[in-house]
C-alpha positions in Angstrom: -97.8 97.4 32.3 -101.4 96.2 32.0 -102.0 97.0 35.6 -100.7 100.6 35.2 -102.8 101.1 32.2 -106.0 99.8 34.1 -105.2 102.0 37.1 -104.7 104.9 34.8 -108.1 104.2 32.9 -109.9 103.6 36.2 -108.5 107.1 37.5 -109.6 108.9 34.5 -113.0 107.3 34.8 -113.3 108.2 38.5 -112.4 111.8 37.6 -114.9 112.0 34.8 -117.8 110.7 36.8 -116.9 113.3 39.7 -116.8 116.1 37.2 -120.0 115.1 35.6 -121.6 114.8 39.1 -120.6 118.2 40.0 -121.5 119.8 36.8 -124.8 118.1 36.8 -125.7 119.4 40.4 -128.3 122.1 39.9 -130.5 123.9 42.3 -134.2 123.6 42.2 -135.7 126.5 44.3 -139.1 126.5 45.7 -141.5 128.4 43.3 -142.0 131.5 45.5 -138.2 131.9 46.1 -137.6 131.4 42.3 -140.2 134.3 41.7 -138.7 136.6 44.4 -135.1 136.0 42.8 -136.2 136.6 39.4 -138.1 139.8 40.5 -134.9 141.2 42.1 -132.7 140.2 39.3 -135.2 141.7 36.7 -135.2 144.9 38.6 -131.4 145.1 38.6 -131.2 144.4 34.9 -133.6 147.3 34.2 -132.1 149.7 36.7 -128.5 148.9 36.6 -127.9 147.3 33.3 -124.1 147.6 33.4 -123.8 145.4 36.5 -122.9 141.8 36.0 -125.0 139.2 37.8 -124.0 135.8 38.9 -126.1 133.2 40.9 -124.1 130.7 42.9 -125.1 127.4 44.6 -125.2 127.5 48.5 -122.6 125.5 50.4 -123.6 121.9 50.3 -122.2 119.0 52.1 -120.4 116.4 49.8 -123.1 114.2 47.9 -125.8 116.6 49.1 -128.1 118.6 47.0 -128.3 122.5 47.3 -131.0 123.8 49.4 -134.3 124.7 47.9 -134.9 127.3 50.5 -131.7 129.4 49.6 -130.8 131.6 46.6 -127.5 133.5 46.4 -126.9 136.3 43.9 -124.0 138.5 43.3 -123.8 141.7 41.3 -120.7 143.6 40.4 -119.7 146.9 38.5 -116.3 148.3 38.1 -117.6 152.0 38.5 -120.2 152.2 41.1 -121.6 155.8 40.9 -123.5 155.7 44.1 -120.3 154.8 45.9 -118.4 157.5 44.1 -120.6 160.1 45.3 -120.3 159.1 48.8 -116.6 158.7 48.9 -115.4 161.5 46.5 -114.0 164.6 48.1 -115.5 167.8 46.7 -111.9 169.1 45.9 -110.9 166.0 43.8 -112.2 164.1 40.8 -114.5 161.2 41.5 -112.4 158.2 42.0 -113.4 154.8 40.2 -114.8 152.6 42.9 -115.7 149.0 42.0 -118.3 147.3 44.1 -119.7 143.9 44.6 -123.1 143.1 46.1 -124.1 139.8 47.8 -127.6 139.0 48.4 -128.7 135.7 50.0 -132.4 135.0 50.2 -133.8 132.5 52.7 -137.4 131.4 52.3 -139.2 130.5 55.6 -142.6 128.5 55.7 -144.4 131.6 56.9 -144.0 135.3 57.7 -144.0 134.5 61.4 -141.3 131.9 61.1 -139.1 134.5 59.3 -139.9 137.1 62.0 -138.9 134.5 64.7 -135.8 133.6 62.9 -134.7 137.3 62.5 -135.4 137.9 66.1 -133.4 134.9 67.3 -130.5 136.1 65.1 -130.7 139.7 66.5 -130.8 138.5 70.1 -127.6 136.6 69.6 -125.7 139.5 67.9 -124.2 142.1 70.1 -123.8 144.5 67.3 -127.2 144.2 65.8 -129.1 147.6 65.5 -132.6 148.0 64.3 -133.0 149.3 60.9 -136.3 150.4 59.2 -136.3 148.4 56.1 -138.6 145.7 54.8 -140.9 144.4 57.6 -138.1 144.4 60.1 -134.4 144.8 59.7 -131.1 144.9 61.3 -127.5 146.1 60.7 -124.9 144.1 62.3 -121.1 144.4 62.4 -121.6 147.8 60.8 -121.3 146.2 57.3 -124.2 143.8 56.8 -127.9 144.2 56.5 -130.6 141.5 57.2 -134.2 142.1 56.7 -137.5 140.3 56.2 -140.2 140.8 53.7 -143.2 138.6 54.2 -141.6 135.0 54.7 -138.3 135.8 53.1 -135.0 136.8 54.9 -132.5 138.8 52.9 -128.9 138.9 53.8 -127.1 141.9 52.0 -123.6 142.9 52.2 -121.6 145.2 49.8 -117.9 145.2 49.1 -116.5 148.6 47.8 -113.1 147.3 46.3 -110.3 149.3 46.0 -111.2 151.7 48.9 -111.6 151.3 52.7 -115.3 151.9 52.5 -116.8 148.6 53.1 -119.2 150.2 55.5 -121.0 152.4 53.2 -124.5 152.3 54.7 -126.1 154.8 52.6 -125.6 152.3 49.5 -126.7 149.5 51.6 -129.9 151.0 53.0 -130.9 152.2 49.4 -130.4 148.8 48.0 -132.2 147.1 50.8 -135.2 149.5 50.4 -135.2 148.9 46.7 -135.1 145.0 47.1 -137.8 145.3 49.8 -140.0 147.5 47.4 -139.5 144.9 44.4 -140.7 141.9 46.7 -143.6 143.9 47.8 -144.6 144.8 44.4 -144.2 141.2 42.9 
């Protein structure tokens, strides 16, 4: 009986230590990346106040710390008016379209390093086509945009839930342009 109580207490202790370690894991971003992320987040709060925001930690190996070079943001809304205008048929009512935006931001050491990384990525993607957004950008797989602004690389994707319109390039191009403008103005 004493052994089973000891094993039970030890199991609870290990579980609590594991939970406290995962709960205590926070991300410390590089100062410039923090400023860019805050500028984009503030812009969305002002222009899209009904959108919900969530920041998440990048994937991290067990026992490792999240990268200070990567910030990941999600914004979601149940009724995306921009998407509605693009999918609504003129003869029908506008259907409610929810959407979720994922924005991952990577900070390189310099603008030239960001450009080199983007160029290498685009050369390996068969479906990458040039896009005039930011300093240089690409669309790949018809549903993702990657672009650079200064030393930052932005990976943008939009999911229009409830519809088969995950390739809404008008919405994505508009968002990419807005994000690039926010970063340039900071």
